[in-house]
C-alpha positions in Angstrom: -199.4 -66.2 -122.4 -195.9 -67.6 -122.5 -194.8 -71.0 -121.3 -192.5 -72.2 -118.5 -189.7 -74.7 -118.9 -191.8 -77.7 -118.2 -194.6 -76.5 -120.5 -192.2 -75.9 -123.4 -190.6 -79.3 -123.0 -193.9 -81.1 -122.8 -195.3 -79.1 -125.8 -192.2 -80.0 -127.9 -192.5 -83.7 -127.1 -196.3 -83.9 -127.7 -196.1 -82.2 -131.1 -198.1 -79.2 -129.9 -197.4 -75.5 -130.2 -198.4 -74.9 -126.6 -199.7 -76.6 -123.5 -201.1 -75.3 -120.2 -201.4 -76.7 -116.7 -204.1 -79.3 -116.2 -204.1 -80.6 -119.8 -203.3 -84.2 -120.5 -200.7 -84.9 -123.2 -199.1 -87.9 -124.8 -195.4 -87.4 -125.2 -192.4 -89.1 -126.9 -189.7 -90.0 -124.4 -186.0 -89.4 -125.1 -184.6 -92.1 -122.7 -185.5 -94.4 -119.8 -183.9 -96.8 -117.4 -184.4 -100.6 -117.7 -186.4 -101.3 -114.5 -188.8 -104.3 -114.9 -187.3 -106.1 -117.8 -188.7 -109.4 -116.7 -192.2 -107.9 -117.0 -191.6 -107.4 -120.7 -191.1 -111.1 -121.2 -194.1 -112.0 -119.1 -196.2 -109.8 -121.3 -194.8 -111.4 -124.4 -193.0 -108.3 -125.7 -190.4 -109.4 -128.2 -188.9 -106.1 -129.1 -188.3 -102.9 -127.1 -188.9 -99.4 -128.4 -185.2 -98.5 -128.8 -182.5 -100.7 -127.3 -180.0 -97.8 -127.4 -182.2 -95.5 -125.4 -182.8 -97.9 -122.5 -180.1 -97.8 -119.9 -179.7 -100.6 -117.3 -177.6 -100.0 -114.2 -177.0 -102.3 -111.3 -176.9 -100.0 -108.3 -179.3 -100.8 -105.5 -177.9 -104.2 -104.4 -174.5 -104.1 -106.0 -172.7 -106.5 -105.8 -175.4 -109.0 -105.1 -176.1 -109.4 -101.4 -177.8 -112.8 -101.5 -178.4 -115.8 -103.7 -181.8 -114.4 -104.6 -180.3 -111.1 -105.8 -177.5 -112.9 -107.7 -180.2 -114.9 -109.5 -182.1 -111.8 -110.3 -178.9 -110.4 -111.9 -178.5 -113.6 -113.9 -182.0 -113.0 -115.3 -181.2 -109.3 -116.0 -178.0 -110.2 -118.0 -180.1 -112.7 -120.1 -182.8 -110.2 -120.8 -180.3 -107.4 -121.6 -178.9 -109.7 -124.3 -182.3 -110.9 -125.5 -183.5 -107.3 -126.1 -180.2 -106.1 -127.5 -179.8 -103.4 -124.8 -176.3 -101.9 -125.4 -175.9 -99.8 -122.3 -175.6 -102.1 -119.3 -173.5 -101.2 -116.3 -172.6 -103.7 -113.5 -170.3 -103.2 -110.6 -166.7 -102.2 -111.5 -168.0 -100.2 -114.5 -171.2 -98.9 -112.8 -172.6 -96.3 -110.6 -176.0 -95.0 -109.4 -178.2 -94.4 -112.4 -178.8 -90.7 -111.7 -175.0 -90.2 -111.8 -174.4 -92.5 -114.7 -177.0 -90.9 -117.0 -175.3 -87.5 -117.3 -171.8 -88.9 -117.1 -172.4 -90.8 -120.3 -174.4 -88.0 -122.0 -177.8 -89.7 -121.8 -179.5 -86.5 -120.6 -179.1 -83.3 -122.5 -180.9 -79.9 -122.4 -184.5 -80.1 -123.7 -184.9 -83.8 -123.0 -188.0 -85.5 -121.6 -186.9 -88.6 -119.6 -188.9 -90.9 -117.4 -187.0 -93.4 -115.2 -187.7 -96.1 -112.7 -186.6 -94.4 -109.5 -188.0 -91.6 -107.3 -184.9 -89.5 -107.5 -184.9 -89.3 -111.2 -185.6 -85.6 -110.9 -181.7 -85.3 -110.5 -181.5 -85.0 -114.3 -183.3 -81.6 -114.2 -179.9 -80.1 -113.4 -179.2 -80.4 -117.1 -182.1 -78.2 -118.3 -184.2 -81.4 -118.9 -187.6 -82.6 -117.6 -186.8 -85.8 -115.9 -189.2 -87.7 -113.6 -190.0 -91.0 -112.0 -192.3 -93.4 -113.8 -191.6 -96.8 -112.2 -195.2 -98.0 -112.7 -195.1 -97.1 -116.3 -191.7 -98.5 -117.1 -192.9 -101.4 -119.2 -195.1 -99.2 -121.3 -192.2 -96.8 -121.9 -189.8 -99.5 -122.9 -192.3 -101.0 -125.3 -193.6 -97.8 -126.9 -191.2 -94.9 -126.1 -194.3 -92.8 -125.0 -196.0 -91.7 -121.8 -198.9 -89.5 -120.9 -198.5 -86.5 -118.6 -200.8 -84.0 -116.9 -199.1 -80.7 -117.5 -198.0 -79.4 -114.0 -198.2 -76.0 -112.7 -194.7 -74.4 -112.3 -193.1 -72.7 -109.3 -190.2 -70.3 -110.0 -187.4 -70.6 -107.4 -185.4 -67.4 -107.5 -181.9 -67.7 -106.2 -180.3 -64.4 -105.2 -177.3 -63.3 -103.3 -173.9 -65.0 -102.8 -173.5 -68.6 -101.5 -171.0 -68.8 -98.6 -168.0 -71.1 -99.1 -169.2 -73.5 -96.4 -172.6 -74.1 -98.1 -173.5 -76.1 -101.1 -176.6 -77.2 -102.9 -177.6 -79.5 -100.0 -178.0 -76.5 -97.8 -180.0 -74.6 -100.4 -182.6 -77.4 -100.9 -182.8 -78.2 -97.1 -183.4 -74.5 -96.5 -186.3 -74.6 -99.0 -187.7 -77.7 -97.5 -187.5 -76.3 -94.0 -189.1 -73.0 -94.9 -191.8 -74.1 -97.4 -192.4 -77.7 -96.4 -192.1 -81.0 -98.2 -195.4 -80.5 -100.1 -194.4 -77.2 -101.5 -193.9 -78.5 -105.0 -196.5 -81.3 -105.0 -197.0 -82.4 -108.7 -195.4 -79.1 -109.8 -192.4 -78.2 -111.8 -189.8 -76.4 -109.7 -187.9 -74.1 -112.1 -184.7 -72.5 -110.8 -183.6 -69.0 -111.9 -181.8 -65.9 -110.7 -178.2 -64.8 -110.4 -177.5 -67.4 -107.7 -177.8 -70.2 -110.2 -174.5 -69.3 -111.9 -172.6 -69.8 -108.6 -173.8 -73.4 -108.4 -171.6 -76.2 -109.6 -173.2 -79.1 -111.6 -172.9 -81.1 -108.5 -174.9 -78.7 -106.4 -177.5 -78.4 -109.1 -177.8 -82.2 -109.2 -178.2 -82.3 -105.4 -181.0 -79.7 -105.5 -182.8 -81.3 -108.4 -182.4 -84.7 -106.7 -184.2 -83.5 -103.6 -186.8 -81.8 -105.6 -188.8 -85.0 -105.2 -188.6 -84.5 -101.4 -190.6 -81.3 -102.1 -193.1 -83.3 -104.0 -192.0 -82.0 -107.4 -192.8 -83.7 -110.8 -189.8 -82.0 -112.3 -186.9 -79.8 -110.9 -185.4 -77.9 -113.8 -182.4 -75.6 -114.1 -181.5 -73.3 -116.9 -178.9 -74.2 -119.5 -175.7 -72.1 -119.2 -172.0 -72.4 -119.8 -171.6 -74.7 -116.7 -174.2 -77.1 -118.2 -172.6 -77.2 -121.7 -169.1 -77.4 -120.3 -169.9 -80.5 -118.3 -171.6 -82.2 -121.3 -168.9 -81.4 -123.8 -167.3 -84.6 -125.0 -169.8 -86.7 -123.1 -172.7 -86.8 -125.6 -173.1 -87.0 -129.3 -176.7 -85.7 -129.1 -177.3 -82.0 -129.8 -178.5 -80.1 -126.8 -181.8 -78.2 -127.2 -181.6 -75.5 -124.5 -184.9 -74.4 -123.2 -185.7 -71.0 -121.5 -189.0 -69.8 -120.1 -190.9 -67.1 -121.8 -190.7 -63.7 -120.1 -194.5 -63.7 -119.7 -194.7 -67.3 -118.4 -197.3 -67.8 -115.6 -196.2 -69.4 -112.3 -198.3 -70.8 -109.5 -195.9 -69.3 -107.0 -192.5 -67.6 -106.8 -190.2 -68.7 -104.0 -187.3 -66.4 -103.2 -184.1 -67.8 -101.6 -181.4 -65.4 -100.5 -178.1 -67.3 -100.5 -176.1 -64.6 -98.7 -175.4 -65.6 -95.1 -176.9 -69.1 -95.5 -175.8 -71.3 -92.6 -175.1 -75.0 -92.9 -178.5 -76.8 -92.6 -179.5 -80.1 -91.1 -182.7 -82.1 -91.4 -183.6 -83.8 -88.1 -185.5 -87.0 -87.7 -187.8 -88.2 -89.2 -188.6 -85.7 -92.0 -186.5 -84.0 -94.7 -188.6 -80.9 -93.9 -187.6 -80.8 -90.2 -184.7 -78.5 -90.9 -182.7 -76.3 -88.6 -179.3 -74.6 -88.9 -176.5 -76.7 -87.7 -175.7 -74.1 -85.0 -179.1 -74.8 -83.5 -178.6 -78.5 -83.4 -175.1 -78.3 -82.0 -176.6 -77.1 -78.7 -178.4 -80.4 -78.4 -175.1 -82.4 -78.3 -176.4 -85.1 -80.5 -174.1 -88.1 -80.3 -173.6 -90.1 -83.5 -172.7 -93.7 -84.2 -172.3 -93.7 -88.0 -171.5 -91.1 -90.7 -172.3 -91.8 -94.3 -171.0 -89.8 -97.3 -172.4 -90.8 -100.7 -175.6 -91.6 -102.7 -177.0 -90.0 -105.8 -177.4 -86.8 -103.7 -173.9 -86.1 -102.5 -171.5 -88.7 -103.7 -169.7 -86.7 -106.3 -166.0 -85.6 -106.4 -166.7 -82.2 -105.0 -168.6 -83.8 -102.0 -165.7 -86.1 -101.3 -163.2 -83.2 -101.5 -165.3 -81.1 -99.1 -165.3 -84.0 -96.6 -161.6 -84.6 -97.1 -160.8 -81.0 -96.2 -162.3 -81.7 -92.8 -160.7 -85.1 -92.4 -157.2 -84.4 -93.6 -154.8 -84.9 -90.7 -157.6 -86.1 -88.4 -159.2 -89.4 -87.4 -162.8 -90.5 -87.3 -163.9 -90.6 -83.6 -163.2 -94.0 -82.1 -166.9 -94.6 -81.3 -168.0 -93.6 -84.8 -168.0 -95.6 -88.1 -167.8 -93.7 -91.3 -168.5 -95.0 -94.8 -167.9 -93.2 -98.1 -169.4 -94.4 -101.3 -168.8 -92.4 -104.5 -171.8 -92.1 -106.8 -170.1 -93.8 -109.7 -166.8 -95.4 -110.7 -166.0 -92.2 -112.6 -166.2 -90.3 -109.4 -164.3 -93.0 -107.5 -161.5 -92.9 -110.0 -161.3 -89.1 -110.0 -161.2 -89.0 -106.3 -158.5 -91.6 -106.2 -156.4 -89.8 -108.8 -156.4 -86.6 -106.7 -155.5 -88.5 -103.5 -158.8 -87.8 -101.9 -159.6 -91.4 -101.2 -156.2 -91.8 -99.5 -157.1 -88.9 -97.2 -160.4 -90.6 -96.3 -158.7 -93.9 -95.7 -156.0 -92.3 -93.5 -158.8 -90.9 -91.4 -160.2 -94.4 -90.9 -163.1 -94.0 -93.3 -164.2 -97.2 -95.0 -164.1 -96.2 -98.7 -166.6 -98.4 -100.5 -167.8 -98.9 -104.1 -170.7 -97.1 -105.7 -174.1 -98.4 -104.5 -177.5 -97.2 -103.2 -177.3 -99.7 -100.3 -176.6 -97.5 -97.3 -179.0 -94.8 -98.4 -182.1 -96.9 -98.3 -181.1 -99.5 -95.7 -180.5 -102.2 -98.2 -177.0 -103.2 -97.3 -173.5 -101.9 -96.5 -174.0 -100.1 -93.2 -177.5 -100.7 -91.9 -177.9 -99.0 -88.5 -179.4 -100.6 -85.5 -181.9 -99.7 -82.8 -181.0 -96.5 -80.9 -178.2 -95.6 -83.3 -177.8 -92.2 -84.9 -176.4 -91.6 -88.4 -175.5 -88.3 -89.9 -175.8 -88.7 -93.7 -175.4 -86.8 -96.9 -178.3 -88.7 -98.4 -181.8 -87.5 -99.3 -184.3 -89.1 -96.9 -184.4 -89.6 -93.1 -187.8 -91.3 -92.7 -188.2 -93.6 -89.8 -186.4 -96.8 -90.5 -185.0 -95.5 -93.8 -181.4 -96.6 -93.1 -182.1 -99.5 -90.9 -184.0 -100.0 -87.6 -187.2 -98.1 -87.1 -185.7 -97.2 -83.7 -182.7 -95.5 -85.3 -182.3 -91.8 -86.2 -181.0 -90.1 -89.3 -179.8 -86.5 -89.7 -179.3 -85.1 -93.2 -176.5 -82.6 -93.9 -173.9 -81.4 -96.3 -170.6 -83.4 -96.7 -168.6 -81.1 -94.5 -171.1 -81.4 -91.6 -171.1 -85.2 -92.0 -167.3 -85.3 -91.9 -167.2 -82.9 -88.9 -169.6 -85.1 -87.0 -167.6 -88.2 -87.7 -164.5 -86.5 -86.2 -166.2 -85.0 -83.2 -168.4 -88.0 -82.4 -171.4 -85.6 -82.3 -173.1 -83.1 -84.6 -170.9 -80.0 -84.8 -170.5 -77.0 -87.0 -167.9 -77.8 -89.7 -166.7 -74.2 -89.6 -165.2 -75.0 -86.2 -162.8 -77.5 -87.9 -162.0 -75.8 -91.1 -161.6 -72.2 -92.4 -163.6 -72.3 -95.6 -163.1 -68.6 -96.2 -159.4 -69.0 -96.1 -159.5 -72.5 -97.9 -155.8 -73.1 -97.8 -156.3 -76.6 -99.1 -158.0 -77.0 -102.4 -158.2 -79.9 -104.9 -159.0 -79.2 -108.5 -162.4 -80.5 -109.5 -164.2 -80.5 -112.8 -167.7 -81.2 -111.7 
């Protein structure tokens, strides 16, 4: 019997010819994030496994939001120097780690990476097996190894043609709404089919990112020209593309027809409570805040999509809108193309890269009774602020359209995506 993508990667990193679901294997890790450095010192660890394969990014509370957080960063800087960690990114040079990793070439096809954050599955967009291992971060930083139970795999077959008003966010919300948020529980979601080639790197990252909202251990895309083109010039490491065997065994096959897909929206308080925007529009949901950003939808193409809606318009006077690019590379690219100016002219507050608004940490916490339409990944009760607030998840166009209208509306009412008379060039 052949192997799936996850099985091949785990076999290669455990030194075995083959593995099968349910087996436990010890694997060598290609890279990790630097969460929990202070724990190393408390355990008396004097040397890390590989100081050039541990990447530290200040993203969740950046810049520091209190004296306590500032003191934490003082300690982080000291420990980065102590352990000789060469890749350290603070605000001004930073971004959200799931964006920074691929931008700097730290994830390549064939990799096995374990990081300290739940949305680490984002890296699967690059034909790699990337997962969260927050609890094991100290062990990984010390040894460069981790154990895995080989997961079953689900093939997600993408067919048809994606409409111009839909992006990866709509695809993954459609899957969550149709199959539920436990569809991929401790499984490897493996994307295939002719629909994959239509997806930009950004859309692939969005889908892989929200793979964890489906319970997935991994969310892996094939390697193709789009993958290699993005990584060209970004990495010195040699890609090791992985493809599933023709006779690989899957626990399930999920078929998604992209043709005719409508803009999707996840209603409170569950990423799986998904409906078409057209359905929700009839409810006349008034909004108070709109947020565009995060590791899910804070890339250049997301900012461009929102700017198409916002150009020549203003954010509704009773709505606040915040835009936070996922990294300084994305911020600078959007600035160079004039996208940030369009947002600012529309009365959007353009902020720096940070995780803050997404998880209710800082920079736009919402209060009791308030409604936020957001391009982020989770809308659990209290996720972005008060437990008495409400969060709707949607693609960047729907977020921007809501900001303009003051309530949730269909973005196609404000912009002709099929005609698309206003296009900015984007690389990713």
